[in-house]
C-alpha positions in Angstrom: 44.5 -32.4 3.1 43.4 -32.3 -0.5 39.8 -32.6 0.5 39.6 -29.5 2.6 40.1 -27.1 -0.3 37.5 -29.0 -2.3 35.0 -29.0 0.6 35.7 -25.3 1.3 35.1 -24.5 -2.4 31.8 -26.5 -2.3 30.7 -24.5 0.8 31.6 -21.2 -0.8 29.7 -22.2 -4.0 26.7 -23.2 -2.0 26.7 -19.9 0.0 27.2 -17.9 -3.2 24.2 -19.6 -4.8 22.0 -18.9 -1.7 23.2 -15.3 -1.7 22.3 -14.9 -5.4 18.8 -16.4 -4.8 18.2 -14.1 -1.8 19.5 -11.0 -3.7 17.0 -11.7 -6.5 14.2 -11.6 -3.9 15.1 -8.1 -3.0 15.3 -6.6 -6.5 11.8 -5.0 -6.4 9.3 -4.1 -3.7 7.0 -6.8 -5.0 9.6 -9.6 -4.8 10.8 -8.4 -1.4 7.2 -8.3 0.0 6.3 -11.6 -1.6 9.4 -13.2 -0.1 8.7 -11.7 3.3 5.1 -12.8 3.3 6.2 -16.4 2.6 8.1 -16.2 5.9 5.6 -14.0 7.9 2.2 -14.4 6.3 0.5 -13.1 9.5 2.3 -9.7 9.4 -0.3 -6.9 9.2 2.4 -4.5 8.0 3.5 -6.7 5.1 -0.1 -7.3 4.0 -0.8 -3.6 4.2 2.3 -2.8 2.1 1.3 -5.5 -0.4 -2.2 -3.9 -0.6 -0.6 -0.6 -1.4 1.7 -2.0 -4.0 -1.0 -4.0 -5.7 -3.4 -1.0 -5.7 -0.7 1.1 -7.4 -0.2 -1.7 -9.9 -3.9 -1.9 -10.6 -4.3 -5.4 -9.2 -7.3 -4.4 -7.2 -8.8 -7.8 -6.4 -5.5 -9.0 -5.0 -5.0 -5.7 -3.1 -8.4 -6.2 -1.5 -7.4 -9.6 -0.1 -4.2 -8.1 1.4 -6.0 -5.1 3.0 -8.7 -7.4 4.4 -6.0 -9.8 5.8 -4.1 -6.9 7.4 -7.3 -5.6 9.0 -8.1 -9.2 10.2 -4.6 -9.7 11.7 -4.6 -6.3 13.6 -7.8 -4.4 13.6 -6.1 -1.4 15.3 -3.4 -1.1 12.7 -4.3 2.4 11.4 -1.9 2.4 8.3 -4.5 0.0 6.7 -7.0 2.9 6.6 -4.9 4.9 4.1 -4.2 1.9 1.9 -7.8 0.9 2.0 -8.8 4.5 1.2 -6.7 4.6 -2.0 -7.9 1.1 -2.9 -11.6 2.1 -2.6 -11.0 5.2 -4.7 -9.4 3.1 -7.4 -12.4 0.8 -7.2 -14.7 3.8 -7.8 -16.1 3.6 -4.2 -15.7 7.4 -3.4 -17.7 7.3 -0.2 -15.7 4.3 1.1 -12.5 5.9 0.1 -13.3 9.2 1.8 -14.4 7.3 4.9 -11.2 5.3 5.1 -8.9 8.3 4.4 -10.8 10.2 7.1 -10.0 7.5 9.6 -6.4 7.6 8.4 -6.2 11.3 9.1 -6.4 10.4 12.8 -3.5 8.0 12.6 -0.1 9.3 13.9 1.7 7.6 11.0 -0.5 8.3 8.0 -2.4 11.4 9.1 -0.6 14.0 7.0 -0.4 11.9 3.9 -4.1 11.0 4.2 -5.0 14.6 4.6 -3.0 15.5 1.4 -5.0 12.8 -0.4 -8.3 14.2 0.8 -7.3 17.7 -0.2 -6.3 16.4 -3.7 -9.6 14.6 -4.0 -11.4 17.9 -3.0 -9.5 19.8 -5.7 -10.4 17.1 -8.3 -14.1 17.2 -7.3 -14.1 21.0 -7.3 -12.5 21.2 -10.8 -15.1 18.8 -12.1 -18.0 20.7 -10.6 -16.7 24.1 -11.7 -15.8 22.7 -15.1 -19.5 21.8 -15.5 -20.4 25.4 -14.9 -21.8 25.0 -11.3 -21.5 27.7 -8.7 -19.4 26.6 -5.6 -21.7 26.3 -2.5 -20.0 29.1 -0.6 -20.4 31.6 -3.5 -24.0 30.5 -4.0 -24.8 31.1 -0.3 -23.1 34.5 -0.2 -24.3 35.6 -3.6 -20.8 36.3 -4.7 
């Protein structure tokens, strides 16, 4: 009889410790994705999400690995195009970034967001060109 409460207390303590450990894994996106990737390393979605997270954090070499892994796992997974587009832009590969975002525009899940990114990029380029005193192509062609 006296052993059951002790055994129950031990079980509760064990479960509490496991819960605390798992809770820590979910405190941030990075820790959650890292924990999930340990369980499902062949998930295209998790690798794509980690690519995005690492790109946003400026860890571009590691982000490239996760984008490449996501593409390798599922070449038809179109969410990767948007993540790759942002990654390539951060790497200074404007042509590659525009190409990837252009593919992402066709994706049902990322199309609108990718289009917003391309429009923002257009505005940045336009501001840089106009800031340098150049005439926009349409105005140059029409003379006005």
